[in-house]
C-alpha positions, -999 to 999 in steps of 0.1 A, spaced: 136 373 -717 106 387 -698 118 371 -665 152 387 -670 137 421 -676 115 418 -645 145 408 -624 164 439 -636 134 461 -628 130 446 -593 166 453 -583 173 487 -600 186 517 -580 164 539 -559 165 575 -574 181 604 -556 152 628 -551 158 643 -517 172 678 -513 189 693 -482 157 706 -468 140 671 -471 171 655 -455 170 679 -426 133 673 -421 140 636 -419 164 642 -391 143 666 -372 110 649 -379 122 614 -370 139 625 -338 110 645 -324 83 621 -315 64 621 -282 96 621 -261 99 658 -254 64 659 -240 70 629 -217 107 626 -206 109 657 -184 88 637 -159 112 608 -159 142 630 -158 130 650 -129 121 619 -109 155 605 -116 176 636 -107 154 658 -86 169 691 -96 167 715 -126 205 717 -129 210 680 -133 180 677 -157 196 703 -180 230 687 -176 215 654 -187 199 672 -217 233 687 -226 251 654 -221 226 635 -242 227 662 -269 265 663 -271 268 625 -272 242 624 -301 261 653 -318 294 633 -316 276 603 -331 260 625 -358 294 640 -367 310 606 -370 281 593 -391 283 624 -413 318 614 -424 308 578 -430 277 588 -450 295 611 -473 321 584 -480 295 557 -486 262 575 -495 242 544 -502 209 528 -491 212 510 -458 235 534 -438 250 515 -409 247 482 -427 269 495 -455 295 509 -431 297 477 -410 299 454 -441 327 475 -457 348 474 -425 340 441 -409 325 418 -436 292 400 -443 284 384 -409 284 415 -387 265 434 -414 240 406 -417 234 405 -379 228 443 -379 203 439 -407 186 410 -389 183 429 -357 167 459 -374 145 439 -397 132 414 -371 130 435 -339 142 471 -338 123 487 -366 90 468 -363 90 474 -325 97 511 -330 69 514 -355 45 495 -332 54 516 -303 48 548 -323 14 538 -337 2 524 -303 13 557 -287 -6 576 -314 -38 557 -305 -32 565 -268 -28 602 -275 -59 604 -297 -80 585 -271 -77 616 -249 -102 634 -271 -138 626 -261 -149 618 -297 -122 591 -299 -126 575 -265 -139 544 -282 -102 536 -291 -99 522 -256 -127 498 -260 -127 461 -272 -134 456 -308 -139 419 -309 -127 385 -295 -110 361 -320 -98 341 -300 -83 369 -279 -95 404 -272 -85 430 -298 -89 467 -289 -100 494 -313 -66 511 -305 -48 480 -319 -69 482 -351 -62 519 -354 -25 514 -348 -24 487 -376 -43 510 -399 -19 538 -392 11 515 -400 -4 506 -433 -14 541 -442 21 555 -437 36 524 -454 12 531 -483 25 567 -485 61 554 -487 51 527 -512 40 556 -536 76 568 -536 102 589 -518 91 621 -535 57 619 -518 70 606 -485 98 632 -484 74 661 -492 51 649 -464 80 648 -440 91 683 -449 56 699 -446 46 682 -414 80 687 -398 74 725 -402 40 721 -387 54 701 -358 80 728 -351 55 756 -352 33 737 -327 62 732 -303 72 768 -305 36 778 -299 34 757 -268 67 772 -255 55 807 -263 22 803 -245 41 791 -214 67 819 -214 41 847 -220 18 834 -192 14 853 -160 11 819 -142 48 812 -146 77 819 -121 114 819 -127 120 807 -92 106 773 -103 140 766 -117 155 767 -82 131 741 -68 138 704 -61 120 671 -60 129 654 -27 117 619 -38 141 615 -67 162 584 -74 193 606 -71 230 599 -73 250 587 -103 223 561 -111 196 588 -112 217 609 -135 223 580 -158 186 573 -160 181 609 -170 209 608 -196 193 576 -211 159 593 -212 175 622 -231 193 599 -255 159 582 -261 144 616 -269 173 624 -293 172 590 -309 166 587 -346 193 610 -360 210 580 -377 179 572 -398 189 597 -425 220 576 -433 197 547 -442 182 567 -471 215 583 -481 212 566 -515 182 588 -523 198 622 -513 210 645 -540 245 659 -536 251 637 -506 286 650 -498 271 684 -491 235 676 -480 241 648 -455 265 667 -431 243 698 -432 212 678 -425 227 657 -397 243 685 -378 218 713 -384 189 689 -378 203 678 -345 210 714 -335 174 724 -343 161 695 -322 184 705 -293 171 741 -293 134 729 -294 140 704 -266 157 728 -243 131 755 -249 102 732 -243 117 718 -211 124 753 -199 88 764 -208 73 735 -188 95 744 -158 86 780 -160 50 769 -152 56 739 -129 80 735 -100 102 704 -98 76 685 -77 49 694 -102 69 680 -131 78 648 -111 41 642 -103 28 647 -139 34 618 -163 26 643 -191 41 676 -178 34 696 -210 -3 688 -206 -2 698 -169 16 730 -177 -8 742 -205 -38 729 -185 -27 753 -156 -27 782 -181 -56 777 -205 -75 747 -190 -88 718 -212 -78 736 -244 -42 733 -232 -44 695 -230 -59 693 -264 -33 716 -280 -5 694 -265 -23 662 -277 -25 676 -312 12 685 -311 20 650 -298 -1 633 -325 15 653 -353 50 646 -339 43 609 -337 30 607 -373 60 626 -387 84 604 -367 65 573 -379 70 583 -415 107 587 -410 110 553 -392 90 534 -419 110 551 -446 144 543 -432 137 509 -419 127 495 -453 161 504 -468 181 481 -446 168 447 -458 166 461 -493 204 469 -492 212 434 -477 191 417 -504 210 435 -531 242 421 -517 228 386 -516 227 386 -478 189 383 -475 159 371 -495 163 384 -531 127 396 -533 135 421 -505 155 441 -531 124 447 -553 120 482 -566 85 492 -578 87 499 -615 64 529 -613 70 543 -578 107 535 -574 102 524 -538 115 493 -521 80 478 -523 85 443 -509 107 455 -480 80 481 -470 52 455 -471 71 429 -451 81 455 -425 44 464 -421 34 428 -417 59 422 -389 47 454 -372 11 442 -375 21 409 -357 37 429 -329 6 451 -325 -16 421 -322 7 408 -295 3 440 -276 12 425 -243 47 417 -255 58 444 -279 69 470 -253 95 445 -240 107 441 -276 110 478 -279 132 480 -248 153 453 -264 155 473 -295 170 503 -276 197 480 -263 205 467 -298 206 503 -312 233 514 -289 253 482 -294 253 489 -332 259 526 -328 291 517 -310 301 491 -336 293 515 -365 313 543 -350 344 522 -347 344 517 -385 355 553 -390 391 543 -380 391 517 -407 379 541 -434 403 568 -423 432 544 -429 417 531 -462 406 564 -477 427 590 -459 428 613 -490 391 611 -498 375 645 -505 345 641 -481 334 657 -449 358 650 -420 346 648 -385 361 677 -364 382 665 -335 391 631 -350 400 607 -334 388 622 -300 351 629 -309 344 594 -324 363 578 -294 342 597 -269 310 586 -286 322 550 -286 332 552 -250 298 566 -240 280 539 -259 301 513 -242 293 528 -207 256 528 -216 257 492 -226 276 481 -195 251 501 -174 222 484 -193 236 450 -186 241 458 -149 206 473 -144 186 450 -167 206 418 -171 176 396 -182 164 418 -210 200 425 -221 207 388 -224 175 383 -243 185 411 -266 219 395 -272 202 362 -279 178 378 -304 207 393 -323 227 360 -324 195 342 -334 200 356 -369 229 332 -373 203 304 -378 194 318 -413 229 332 -422 242 300 -438 214 301 -464 227 334 -477 264 327 -472 261 298 -496 241 318 -521 261 316 -554 243 347 -567 256 369 -539 275 399 -553 297 425 -536 
């Protein structure tokens, strides 16, 4: 009898504790990481002109908005833990959903978490008191840096916060997203009120740019990377109160807030630096504030970057754990991954295994960046596949009283087409990594028969 009770406890539902403000903070906080402080450099080097940089920001924002609108309908129709996994399984069956889960569980989410925590260590190492992060900690049998140890500790710290339950993790996300937004507004405000800025900087060009259609595509991909993360809210949709109302508001309003902050920050940087100055500064926000207020400027931007990364990290860890949890509940993954902590009501086992995989990647620091690039390829592949499911659900549930994407079927079709173009471009420009990414996805088929034959699997 006790074993039966424990099994029920392990697989019970996750409680709906997130309000609209928490859900919006997950969208905003997860999207805004370090990207806005870094990608203006890459975008300027790719295009060479302000006009094309802003066009790339707008194109990336619109494509992300089209995707968010499509996902808003899917999430209100199926407001359950797992997000894209749920939509793919309902439309196309177990195997495609399993491959999605496998990709996110084994590569995409651990690599994203590893990239964030390693980036946090790099940002903090700028401060003189934390310069020791760049030094070697010990050899056993390979060299391990203090930055790796710090990144591992940060992974487990935020995992621990999520282990204590969605209420605490959601409140953390809300408070620190506000702090992040205020820091970004402060940075933009300092730039625009400085006498060192000039509006004619917006008319300057960088002559050494990649240029052409290829350069513009590089800039669009950089913008999409900066906007990435809006879909993470759908993974925790099963814990959002009043999902039919809260999810569309959070997805669309959250993405709109991010777009305003991104454009304002990019404009503030360019108000201080000409195009050539942005293209020669890997961290243009640091260079812009350094030109205004000296070393204090670099430290302010570093603090803003650190806060941004921590909040984004919380959202990534939070959302990533729900995917294997959902698959395990359906019998498509190891049953223990569906454990729900009896006290904290969190997907405890899924969180711990995710942190373990991230730790392995962080110790293999020489290889995880490549894995992260493969994760980006996988994300857009599954964005495209997920968006196509809306046509299935519109036919099946045409009278459902849920949010309906405006401009159907054009808006979803445009998003799908854009995702396909990006995937084709990715294969053409980076064939080796694209093929490796495809192989990693299909590698999940090795374990799939174990779960397909599981007699305990339920719908």
